[in-house]
N, C-alpha and C positions, 0 to 999 in steps of 0.2 A: 568572255564574262568579265568584262570591265565595267567600272563605275560603282558606285557606293550600293546600288540596289542589290548587287550580287556578291556582297561581302559573305553572306552567309554560305553559298554555294560555293565560293572560294575556299571558305574554312574547312568545308566538308572534303574538297578536294585535296587541300593541304594534308587532313587527316588520312586519306588514301594514299599518301606518298609523293603527291604532285609537289615540285619547287614552286612555292609561291610566285618566284620572280619570273618564272614562265607563263603564269597566267595572263591571258589577254595577247601574250606576244607569240606563242608559238600555237600551232593548230592541235586540236584533240582528234586523234586517230584512233577509231574504235577497232578492236581485233574481236570478232566473232569465231571463237574456237570450238569444235564439237568432240574436243578430248573426252575421252572416258576409258575406263577400264573393262568394259563388255566387250566392246568391238576390236578385233586385231586392225582393223582399217584406221582406228583411233587411238589406240594405246600409245602411240608416239607423238601425238600431236602437241602434247604439253612442250615438248622440245622445239618443234616448229613454231609454236607460238613464242617461246623466248628469242629465237632466232630474228623473227619478224619484228618482234619489240625492240630489241637491239638496233636493228636496221633503222627503225624509224627515230629512235633516239638520235642516231648518227647524222640522220637526215635532216634533225631539226624539229621533230614532231614530239607530241605527248602520247605516247601509246597508252591505250587503256583496255585491259584484255577481259572478256567474259564467256562464260559457256553456253551452249545449246545444248539440248538433249540429242539423242542418236539412238536409232533402233536397228539392232542387226537382225536383218530378215531371215539369215540362215539360223539363227539362235529362235527367232520367233516362229519358225516355219513348221507348221502341222497341229498348232493348238491354238487356242484363243489369243496368245500374244499377238496372232498375226492380223487380228483386228485393230490394232494400235498402231500399225506400220505406216499405212497410206496416210492417215490423219495426222500423224506426227510432222508430215510436211508442212502443214499449216500453220501448227503450233511452233515450229522454228522460224517460219517467216515473220510470225508475230513477234517472237522473242527478240530477232535481230532488230526489226523495226522499232520496237518499244525501248528498247536499251540505247539505241542511237539517238532516236528523237527525244527521249526523256534527259539524257545527259549531254545533249547539245553536241555531238560529234561532227566534226568537220569533214572526214573522209572514212573509210572502212578497208579493213582487210577481213576476207572470209576464208576460213581454213575449214573446209569440209572434206569429206572423202567417200563415205557410202550414201547408198540409195536415195534416201529421201532427203539427206541434210544439203546435197547440192542444189536441188531444185527449190528446195524452201529457202536457202540463203540467197539465190538467183532471184528469185520472187522478192523478198525483201530489198534487196540491192536496187530493184527497178521502181520499187515503190519510195524508197528514201531519197534515191537519185542524187546522191553525193558521191564525189570520186570514189571508186572502189576497184581493187584488184582481189582476184581469187588465186587462191595458192592451196591446192588440194594436198593430202598426205602421200599421195601416190599408191601404185599398185604394187601388191606383194609378188614375189617370184613364183613361178610355177613349181609344184612339188617334183620331186623324183622318187617313184615308188618302184622297188624290186618286187616283181609277182612271185607266186609261188614256183612257177616255172624256170625262175630265173631271169625273165624277160625285164629290161629296164625301160619303164614308161614314164613319160612327162604327163604329170596329173594337177588338178585342181579340183576345188571342193564338190564340183559336179560329180567327179568320179567316185568319190565315197558314197553320194548319195545314190547314184545307180547301183552301187555295189550293194547297198543295204538290201535292195529287193531281189538280189540273184542268189538263188539257192546254191549255184555252184561255187560262190565264195564262202570260205570258211570263216569260222568268227576270229581266227588267227590272221587270215588273211585281210579280213576287214578291219581289224585293230591296225595293220600294217599300213592301209590306206589313211586311217584316220590320224595317225602320227605323221604322215608323210605329205600329205596334200596341201597344207597350208603352212610352208616352212618358214615365213617371214611374217613382220607385220605388213600392214597395207590392205587396200582392197583387192578382192579375189581376183585371181589372174586372168580370169577370161573376159570377153566382150560382154560382160554382164551389166546391170543396171547403173552401178557405180560408176565402172571404166567409161560406160557409154556416155554418162551424164557429165564426167571429168574431160572426157575428149572433146564434147561439144560445146563445154564452157570456153574451151581453148577456140574452137573452130567458131564460135558466135563473136569472140574478140574479148572477152571479159577476163582472161587468164593469159598469162605470157606463155610464149612458145616453148614447149616442153612439157607443160602442167598435165597434159592427159595420160602421157605415157613413160614418164621419168620414174624408174622403180624407186619404192619407198625406202630403200635402205641404201641408195647409192648417194655419193658426195655430190652429185649433180643436184639432187633433190634440196639439199642443204643450200647449195649456192642459189638456187631457184627461190627459195623462201626468203633469203637476204634481198635477192634482186625486188621481189614483191614489196618487200617494205619500203625500199628505196624508191621504187616505182610510184608508189600510191602518193608520195610528196610530190614528184613531178606532175602526176595528173592533177594534184590540188592546185599547184602554181598555174597549170596551163586551163584548169576549170573545165577539164574533160569529164564527162558524166555518164554513168551507164546508158542513160536514153540518147546519148549523142553517138555511142556505140550499137546499140540494140536499135535497128531500124529494120525496114522491109527487107533490104539487102542481107542483113545478118539472119533474119529469120529463113531466108532461102538456103543461105550457106550452112546454117545448122541442119536443117532437114537433108541437104545434099551430102553433107558429110556423114550424117545418121545412115542414108541409104547406102552410101558407099561403103561404110564400115561394117554394116551388118548389125547394129545396135539393138538393143533390147526393145521389146515392143513397149515397156514402160515410157519410153519417150514420147508415145502418143499421148499420155497422160500428163507429162511433167512439162514438155515444151510449150503446149497451148497455155497451160497456168502461168508460165514465166512470160511470155510474150503478152499475155492479157495483162499484165502488171505494167506493160509499156503501151497498153491500148492498142496491140498490134494483133491481128487475128491470124489464127493459125487453125484452120478446120481440116478434117480429115481428106476433104478433096484436094487439099493442097498437098498433104502427105503422098496421097495417090498419084498427083499430076508430076510432083518430083521424082518418085520412086520409078514412075515408067521411064522417065529420061535418064536416070543417073544409074551407071553399072554398079555390080557389087564386087568392090576390088578387094576386099578382105575377107578371109574366111577364119575367123578366130574362134576360139572354143565359146561356146558349145557347140556353134556349128561346124569347126573344124578342129584342127589338133595344134594349131599355133595360139600363143599365148601374147597377152600386151607386151611383153619384153621382146618378143619377137617383131611387133609392129615398131618398137621403139629403136630397135637396131636396124630396121629397115628405113628408117627416117622419120617416124611419128607422124604426128599431124600435119606438121608443116610440109611433108613431103605429099599425103593425102590431098592437101588443099592446093598444093602446086600442080600434082596431076589433074586434079579437076580443073583448076584455072587454065591449064592448058588446051582442056577440052571445052573450053567454055562453059563450065557446069557450076561454078561460083563468081561472085561477084569480088573483083579484086579490089573495087575502090572502098570497101567497107573499112570503117575504122577500127583499131583495136587499142587495149591498154598500153602498148607499146608507145602509143602517139602516132604511129605510123599505120598505113593501110595493110589489108591482107597482103596484096601484092608487093609492097615495099618490104613487108617482113620476109616473104619468101625469098626476093632477090637478097635482101641482107645477109639471110642465112645460107644462102646458096643451097636452097633445100630441094632435095632430089630423092628419087627413089634407090636405095641403097640395095635392096634386096628384091628382085621383081617376082619372086616366089611368093612374098608375103603381100605387098602391094601390086597388083595386077592390073595395072590400067590399060595395057594393050591388049591383054589375054583374060579379060574379067571372069570371075566365076559364073556370073549371070548377066545379062544384058538389063535386066531391070534391078532396083534396089532391094536391099536386105528384108524390108518390110513390105507387105501388102494390104491394103484395105479391101475387104470384102463386104459385098451386099448380097441379101437373098432372102427367102420367106423366113429364114429364122433370124435374120439381121438387117431388118429394113433400114434401120439407122446406122448400120456399120458394125464391123467387127475387124479384128487384127490379127495378123499371123506374120511371123517370122519366117518367111518364106524361105531364106538363105539356110534354114535349118531343118527344112522339109524334104524327105527322102523322094527322088523323082518318081518312083512308082505310087506316091499318096498324093499325087496332085490330082488326079482323076480316080474316083473310087467307089464302088457301091458298097454301101456300109449297113448294118443293123444297129439302131439306135438303142442304146442303154442308158437310160434315164434315171439321175440320182437327185436329190433334193439338197444335198450338203456334200462338201468335200471329203467329210469323214465316210460317208456311206460310199462315195465312190472310190475311195482308198481301200476300203475293207474288201469291194468286191475285186478290185485288182489283184490285191496281195492274197485273196481267198482262190484265185484261179477261176473265178466266174467271167472274166472277159477273155474272149477268143478272137484269133484272127478274124477281120473283117468287122468287128464291132467298132462303134464310135461311142466313146464314154461322154455323156452329156451331163455336167454338173451345173445346176442352176440355182438360184437363189444365195449367190454369192457375189452379187453387184455391189456398188456403193451402199444402196439401202438394204438390199436383202442379207447382206453378209452379217452386220453391216462393215463397212470398210473395206470391201473390194480384197478379199485376201488373194496372197500370190499362191499358185497351183504347183509349185516345184515337188511337194511331194507326190501328187497322184502322176505327174508327168516323170518323175524319176522311178516310180513304180512300174509304169509301162514299159519304160526302156529297160530297167534292171530285170523284168520279167520276160525280156526278149521280144517284146511286141512292137517297139520303136517305129518300124517299117511296116507294120499291119493295122494299128490302132490309131484312131485319132481320137483327140480330146477337145470338146466344145464346151465354153462356159462363159457366164456374164462376170465372172471373177476375171483376175489378170493373171500373168504368168511372170516368174522370175526371169530375169535376164538370162539364166542358166538353162532355160526350159529349152529343149530342142524336139524335135519331130512335128507331126501335123498337129499342133497346139494353137487352136483358135480361140481368142479371148475377147473381151471387152464387147461381148455380144450386148447390142443395144435395139430397141429398149430392154432391161433386164427384167429378170423374171418377176420381181417384186413390183415393177411397174408395168406389168402388162404383157411383157414380151414372152 
């Protein structure tokens, strides 16, 4: 912003606290921060923003921080609040794009954490195509819950959701779950949508190594935030932009990592939207093809009993990517925000699997990936299931269809004891148009599991599922009921 014509703009920047001597000499670095006090995944992000801001100043930039909205899907679950969740992704993308373009940002740091914020900011970064680094708030630690019989159990949010529908759990024990399952700030401890997207941002190459799994409360997360602030300045100097990083190779890498990790089915909504901003196609057929070639090597909650902190201790995303690279399942030549390739990062970090019980490349949990794409007379245009979380006995099943026209109707029937073993709950008119907003169905899937029917009752919907859903939960049925499906 040099020259006489921009004197007014410079005056306003001065009024906002920018040193006038820096104008036109130092680059303006936008910091898109999703801090708010509703979400445990975001309550600490104001501190992350300060660390990033100081690092940018130290590296010679002018940091300018602003906030986006964020919806907590767990709080919005089971009522009309969920109508606002998925659409918030596009509002977040617009907010970041508008702020950066309107105020002439030269580069961008994105600080997301929870479900829709990560893909929303990714979409904006690819629209803007200015040097960008992502640094999330990190995952929360798993809870430790002492059950009524004295058993000590590693828990997360999903455990209390299941317990609400289990009549054998007393009110006192339910309160104990409520107090212990979410012990720290950060995104919920399992491989749910937030952590899936943060891990995949690292696999894509738009976040530094460690971004997906470093715990929110660790000193390493503070160091990572500072490193991100320094690194964006290096990217600006080298003119490395998101679309230099996000290529067909990184599309493949993201989906392969998703399948290996057993990520949330919501990635089939978010990744195509993200890559579409870079004019790259990601169809369900690509998901299906890569899933059939990529083994499921991690089984974190809700599919298993391990958590993100266990994946971190086992080597994190660098170890996963290194294992996949050794098997020829990812592209090592893909560029990342370190300025180096995937293969170079793995070599420099000496990334390897520290715990083969967590990252099982040689003895995978399944030969195919964690997500499967299904087609049939109910879903001629496709449906999605997290197959890594489906009980083996549910893979082939004769069932009786019980059809409901809303989530509320389905939940009432499940909790009312009207759903029996061998039934399949079909919830329709909950798609993008029919909902509207394509609500998550964690409440009915939790009710099915809580009622002891997780290995006996399937759920099929044109809505979507939380990353925390488990069991034979088939979503995204297309075309949706409101579109004649």
